[in-house]
N, C-alpha and C positions, 0 to 999 in steps of 0.2 A: 455747527461746523465740526465739533469734536467727534460726533458719531460718524460723519462722513470720512473724516481722517482715519478713524479706527477701521472702518469698513475698507477703505483704500489700502491701508497697511496690511490687513488680513488677506485681501485679494493678491497683493504683491507677494506675500509670504507663500500663499497657496500656489501661485504660478511659478515662483522661483525656487521652491523647495524641490530638491531632486526626488524623483519617484523612488519608491521602495524597490528593492531588488525583486525580480520576478520569481526567484527560487523560493519556494515555500520552506519554512523552517522544518516542517515534517519530512520534506524530501531533500534535505540538505545532506552534505557529506557527513556532517556531525551526527545527524539522525541515523544515517546508515551505520556509522561506527558504533553507536550505542546499541543498535539492533544486533550487530555482529558480536559485541560483548555479551549480550543476552543469550544469543544462540550458540556461540562458540567458534563460528567460522563464517566466511562469506560463501554463499552458494546461490544458484538461481532460484531454488524453491523458497528460500528465505525471502528473497527480494520479491518474488511473485506474491507471497503472502502479505508482505508489507504494502505493495502496490494495491492489492485487492482491498485490504483493510483501510488504507488511506482514502481510496475512492468511496468506499462505503461510508466512512466518516463524513466525507464531503456531501454525499447524496442524502444520507439519512440523519446526519448529525451525530457527533461522537458522544456516546453515553454507555460507558462500560457496564452499567447495571441493567440497562433496558435492551441492549443489542444482543442478538443471538447469532452465532455463526455455525453453519452446518457444512462441513467439508466432506466431499466425496472424492477419494483418490486411493492409491495404495497406502496401506497403514504402516509402511516401513520406510526408512530413509532410502533415497533422498526425498521422495515425494512427501512424506509426512513432515518434513521440515517446513512445508508451507504453513502448517498450523502455528509454528513459532512466530512467523511473520505476521499472521493474523492476530495472534495474542498480543504481540508487541504494539501493533498499530491501533488496535481497537480497544484493548483492555478486556476483551472477552477472555476468560480463563477456564481451564478445566476444573480448578478449585471451586469457582462459582457455579460451574455446570452450564455456562451459557456458550460453550463451544463444544462441538462434537466432531469426531473424526470417524467417518464411515468408509468401509471398503467400497471402492468403485473404480471404474475404468476412466482413464483420462484424469482431469482435474476440474472440479466444479465447486463453487462455494455459494451458499445461500445465506444472505444476511437478512435478518428480520428485526423490525423495530416498530412498535405501535401500529400494527396492522399494515405496515409497508414491507415490501419484500424486494430485494435486489439479488439477481442471480448473475454470476460471472462464470463463464466457462473458458478455460484456457484454449487458445486457438491451436489448431492442428499444426500450423507452421512452427509454433514455439515448441511443441512437443517433439516434432521432427528434428528441429535444431538441437534440442537437448539430447535426443537419442543418437544423433550423429557425432556428438562431441567425443574426443578422445578422453580417456580416464585421467588425464593430467589435471591437477588442481588449477594451474594457470588458465586453462581453457574454460573451466567452469567459472572461475572468478571474472574472467573477461566478459563472458556472457551475462553474468549477474550484474556487472556494472552497466552493461549496455541496456539490459531490461529495466534497470532503475531509472534510466533517462527517457525511455520510449513513452509515446502517448499510450494511454490506457487502452484505447480501442485497437491498437496494434497488437496488444497482448491478449486481451480477453474479448470474447463475444459477450455483449451486455444484453441479457434477456429480460 
């Protein structure tokens, strides 16, 4: 009888305990604030790097020593700010040599880990949206916050 009562109590606790919030810690407002502190300001390329890195962590498993990130984009700001988002989210760093920034058109990142490869290419619609923004900081921050909340497949082509 004791085991049945314990089992029943555990079942009640399981079904009556509120579900955990759906927002992941890594994609919380606090996480974004920490990334902004690391980078220095909020911008869409920082957020794009964060989102790409978080997705890579989810698909490949986060391992700052075994993961490699190869970024292809313009190697000057604001596009190069993408690298800071990837560094912050994955732990890949220029110091360890497991992140590289190569000159390229558009924006693409290749994540490699243990013979697995994940390729993300920024959607043309996102590039067009950024190119059409006025140079005002508020517009860039608004887009960055919007990108932080969007589904990953709305942002990147996953190859």
